[in-house]
N, C-alpha and C positions, 0 to 999 in steps of 0.2 A: 257466471264466476263465481257468485255471491255462495251456490251450492259448493262448489270447487275449497273452496275459504272454510267454510263450515267443515267439510270432509275432513281436511287438513289440519284442521285445531281437533277436533275429535280423533284422530287418531294419533296425534303427537301427545293427547291427553290420556287416553289409552294407554299410551305403551308408558309413560310414565307410572302408572297406578299398576301395570301388571310387572315393572322393573321392580315397585316396591314391596311386592307382593314374594319375593326371594327370599327373607327375613327367617330366623331362628322364630321357632316357635316359643311364646314364652307358658310358662304356667299356672294356667288358669285352670276354673273349675271344668270347664267345658274341654280345656284341654288334656286335662289330666284323668277322664273317666271314659269307659267304653272307645268306641270308634276314633274320637280324638286324639286318644293317649297313642293306637295304631298310627296313625298319621302323623302327627308330631314325631314318633320315636322315627321314624322311617329318613322324616330331614337330619336326625342324628348318627346317619347309617358309618359314617367314617370317622366319628369324634366318639371315643368313646367317655372321656372324659366330661365331655359338655350333656352326652346322655347323662352320663351319672348326677350331674348337676343339675339337668332338668328334673330328673327322678326324684332326689333328695329336697327340689322346690315343693314337688307333687306331693310328698310324704309329709310334709311338714304343712303345706296348706291341707291335704287332709284330715291332721291332729289337730286343727284350727278347729275345725268344725266339727 
């Protein structure tokens, strides 16, 4: 019984974590360069305004560095 309860708690915790991973990426140095940029832009496939805002934030971040 203890093993089943532990497994149930782990499944619920993992589900909560995976649901939280569906957010829009933020403009960080990792997300604004190379492969991170490609993956981040895929999240904005159907929202051109949000995509442009993300690119503007990346440009501002790169200008600061």
